[in-house]
N, C-alpha and C positions, 0 to 999 in steps of 0.2 A: 236185278240189271236187266236196261233194253235193250233188246238186241233185233236191231235193223238188219234187212237184207235189202241188196238192191234192186232183187226183182221185184220186192213189193210197190217200191220205190216207182219205178217203171211203169209199173200197169192203174197208178194210181195217176200216172203223169199223163200216160194214153187215155185213161177212162177220162179225164175231165181236160183231155186237150181241146175239142171241137166247142166243150161248153163254155170254159172259161181259162184260157191260155195263159193270163197275167198270174190268177191263183194260181198256179199249178207249177206256173215260174217257182214264185215266191219258196212254194212248199218245199219244191227241191231244193232248191238254195239254202231255206232253212235246217234241210236236213241235211246236205251236204256240209254245213260249217257244222255244223255241231256234232259230226262224226269222231272226227277227233276228240274231241272233250273226252267218247266213251271208250277211245282206243287206249287212254291211260291206264299206267300200271295199281294195280291199286294197293298204296304205301298202308292201309288200312290196318292191316294185318300183321300181329304182332309176332316178331320172328323170338324161338326161346334159344337166345343164347345169354352167356353170362361172361362177366367180364373179370381177372383177376388182377389184383393189385398188390404191387410187391413193392412193400412201403419199407422204409429205413427203421427200423427201433430206433434211431437217435432222434428224428421228425418229434416224436413225441415227447424226450427231455427237453429239446427246444421249445414247444407248447409252455409247458406245466414252468418253463426257465422264465418265459417272457410272460407269463401269467402271473408270475410271482414279483417281477421289477415293475411289472404295471401297477399293482395293488401298494407297493412301498412308495410309487412314484407316490400315486394317490396321497398317502399315508402323508408325506413330506411336504406337497407341496397346497395341500387344500381343496376348501368348495368354495364355491363364490354364491354369493347371497343378496337382495338389496340392504340396502342400509345406509349410510352418512359417512359422510368425510371432511373437512372441513378445509377448505379453498384459502390458502394461505399467502396468496402472491398469483397475481397474471399480468403477467407482461412481456414486452416486446426485446427484452435487454439479457439476454442469456445469462450475463454475468451477476445481475441480481438473485435476477434466480436460483441461480447455482449460489450463490451465497445465501438466499434466504436458506436453502435446502440443507447445507451445514450448520446453521443455525438450529432449523427443527431438530435436525440429527442430535445436535450438544445440547439444547435443554431436554429436550425429550424424545432420551434413547428406547423409553418403548412403542412408539409412536413409527410408524413406515410411511413414510417420505416418500411419494410422485410427485417426479417432473415428467412434463407429456408437453410435445408440442405439438400445438395445432395452430399452422400456420396463422398469420405471422407472430400467435402468442405462446410464452411457455406458459405453462399452468401449474403452479405447486402445490397438488394434495397431499390431506399429510392425514393418517390413521384408518383404523376397521373398526366402526362403530354403530353396533346391531339397532341401538336406540337413539333419539334425540336428545334425551336426557344425556346421554355419555358422550355425547357432541358439545353439547351446550359445557357440561363440565370446562371441556378442554376452550372447550373458547374462550373462553373470561381470562384460563390459563394465558393462552397464548396474545392477548390482544393486549398484552404488558410488552414481549416481545415483539408483535407488526401493530404500531401505531396506527396505519393505514385501515385496518380491519382485516378479520376475518371471519368467512363467513361459512355457515354449516350448507352443505349441496346433498343431493342425492348422487348414489352411487350403487356400482353394482362393488362390493368387498371378497375380502377375501376373510373364510372363516376358517380356523384349525378343526380338523376333524375331529377331534374330542369334543369342540364347543359346538358344534355343527346338531341341528336337531336332526333325529332319524328319522330314518323316509320308512 
């Protein structure tokens, strides 16, 4: 640590007073402004203290219960991956979209239908297909119910955990 005494600064000031007063003033000003920085408390020293935490044992029970809820909900709702869906309808008439969704559910109960509103259109998509071949098979069957056309689109699909690839 640097310790500077005012007496040594005054000696420097008096010695250089006759020669170069501007340099002496700058030196004195620099030293005067830097002294408060040296007088700060040293906070880098570690204090050897300890903290005692009194924890309720029920917290551990709550944490374990929440963890089990999270794993069971993950199993119920599944995971997502890139795949294919069938675009059944793209219309701006809500009633037509709902009627088409009902038609999909009655004709293909094994498929899940997704009705999404993206202003100003209602988009009805159906199925969760991992491969394009699966989607093509269903597309051929659905074209008989929807003569305007059913199109295969890339989408993020839901996959049941037992079907999903292991990570």
